[in-house]
N, C-alpha and C positions, 0 to 999 in steps of 0.2 A: 504494500500500500504506500503510495506517495504521500509524504507529509511535508509540512512547511519546515524550513530550517530551524533547528534548535527547539523542537517541540518533543516528538517522541524520543529523540536522542538524549534528552535531559536525564532520563531514568538510568541510562547506561553509560553516560559520558565519563563519569569518574572511573568506572571500571576500565574502559578503553584507554583512558589517559593516565593510568596509574603511574607511569614512568616519567611523566612530564616533570621537569626540574624547576618547579615553582620556587623551591627554596634557594637554588642557585641564582635564579633571576632576581629574587628579592635581595640577596646579598649584593648582586651586581648593581642594582638600582640604588640601594641605600648607601653603599660605599661611595658611589658617585655623588650622591646628595650630600653626604657628610663632608667629603673632600671639597665640595663646592661651597661649603659654608651654610647649608640649609639647617636651620635649627630644628631639632626633633629629638625624640618622637613628638609629633603633634597631630594635627588633623589631616587625614588622607581621604581621597576619593578614588575608588577603583572603578574605572569605566569598562563596560563590556565584561563585567566581573564573572559572568556565567554562573557556575556552581560554587564559586568562591575559593578556588584553589589558591590563587595569588592573594586574594583578600585575607585568607587565613595566615599567610606568611607575614603580611604587613601587621596584622593584629598581634601575632606572636612576637614581633619586634617592638611592640609597645605603642603602635600607632592607633589613634582613635579613628577607625576607618568606617566609611560608608561605601556600599556597593551599588552600582547602577547597571541595569541590563535591559534590553528590549524584550527578552523572552521571559514571560511569567513562569514557564515550565522550568527553566534553568534557575530562576530565582527561588522557586519552591524548594529545589534541592539545596540551594545555598542557605536558606533559612533553617533547614534541618541541620546542616553541617555547623552553622555558626548562629545559634539562636540569639545571642546577645548583640549581633551586628545589625544595624539598620540597612535594609535593602530596598531599593526604589526601582520601579519600572519606568523606563524613559528611553527616548530616542537620542542617540549621540548628537544628532544634528540640531536638536531643538530644546534639549532639557534645560530647566531653570530651577535649581534647588533653592535659590535665594540665600546661599551660603558661600563662604570662601574657605579654601583649604591650602595648607602649605605645600602639599604634595598631591598631584593627580597622576594616575597611572592608567595605562591601557595596553595590555600585553597579549602575547600569543597571536600575533598578526590580526587582531580584531579589527583594526582600522582598514585592513584590506577588503573587508566586507562592504565598504563604501565604494561604489563602482564608478564614481565620477569625481574629478578634482573639486567640483563645486560642493559635493557632499562632504568630502574630506575636509575642505576648507571650513565649512560650517561647523564640523565637529571640533576642529582645532580652535575655532573662535569661541565655542561654548566652553571648552576646557580652559582657555585663557581667562574667560569671564569668571570662572570659579576659583581662580588662583588668588591667594593673598599676595600683597606686594612682596616681591622677591621670591615667590614660590616657584616650584619646579614641576614641569610636565615631563613624564618619561613614558616612551612607547616604542614598540618595535613594528616593523613592516617587512613583508616580503618585497624584494625588488622586482623589476620587470623581468630580469633574467630568472629569478627564482620561480616566478609564476610561469614564464613562457617556456623555459627549457627543462628545468629540473623536475617539473611536474609531468611533463609530456610522457604518456604511456606508463606512468608509474601506478602501482597499486600496493596496498597493504592489506593483510588478512590475518586473522587470528581468533583465538578464543580467550575471553577474559572472565574471571570468576566474579560473581555478584554477591552482595552481602547476604542474600537469602539462601545461598548454597547452590544456586543455579549458575548458568554461564551465558554469555552473549557471544554469538558468532558474528564477526564483522568482516566485511570486504569493502574497502574504499578504493575506488578507481579514480584516477586523475587524468584530465586532458586539457589542452589549451585550445580555446576557441579564438582563432585568429581574427575572425570577422568582428567579434565583440571585444577583443583584446582582454579577455578574462580567462583565468583558470577555473575549471569546473571540477567539483568533487561529487561523485555519486556515492553516497554513504549508505550502504546496505547493512542492516542489522537483523538478526533473528534471535529471539529469546523463546525457548520452548517451540511452540507452533506459530508464534506471532512474528510476522516479518514487516519491515518498513524500509523505505528508502527516502532519504532527504538529499536534495540537490543544493550544494553550497557553491557560491561563486566568489572569486577574489580578483581584484585588479592589483597589479604590481605598481609600486611607486619607487622611483629612484631618488637619490638626494637632490638632483636637479629639479625634480617635480615637487619635492617637499619644501625647499627653501623659500620660494615665493609665497607659498601658502602659509608658512610660519610667520613670515614678515607681515602678510596681510592680516593675519589673526592677531597681531599686536605683540608678539614676543620680542623681547629686547635683544636676546642673543641665544644661540643654540650650538650644540655640538652633535654631529652625526658620526657614529662609531660602529665598530664591530664588537661582538661578544666573543670571548670573555675578557679581552685585553684592552678594550677602549681604543684600539688602533683606528686610524682613519680607514674608511672602507676601501677595499680593493675594487677594481672595475667589475670583477666577476663575483662580488659578494651576493649571496642569495637572500640575505636578510641584513637589515641595519637597525640599530637602535638610535633613538633621538632623545636628547635631553635639552629641553627648551625652558628658558628662564623668563619669568615675568619681570617687568621693571619694578623698581622700588616705589614708584608713585601709583 
């Protein structure tokens, strides 16, 4: 059965993503923030938080964190995982919490789900509007190369144990749609006799695409680097991390 992205997947997402290094990503982000002079732990906003994997790491590091995601199904899982954390449903392009945060994060190529530069620019502007003076936005994106070439013809398949003793069989196939300039993931999952497929699309963004959008969103300065050594990105980098600072005013 065809389902909307991040709906049926929510119930099995953490099982499939059990090996994701949220803890290492958190260390990477928070080390950069500390070295850059960001006071903390303080208030943090985790955008596209999903089921709360990265949110949990921020909280464990002492941050007073709020999570935001478009998918109510993913948020339902996050609320079970982290009952003391406020989670809010919202659109990255339009959300307005009426609050400011010292740190805003958006990880695991979540911003690649925004398929036009206009939508990405809108999301960056909303993130900037929620930063305190001198605050930091940290996010990662797959590059054009990462989406165009490294996904082409690729597939992952496996079995993952579920908390109830069952297991999910998953087969995710990837291809590049040249006409639309997006990578497409067909995510098939089966639990017992129940099957579903979700179609996910991502657009790649290079540093040259990101920099004018960051400037237009009002960021004072930024660095674009590779993980895990903070080195400037090589031309063939499949993914980059961005650290963008709000001005002091």
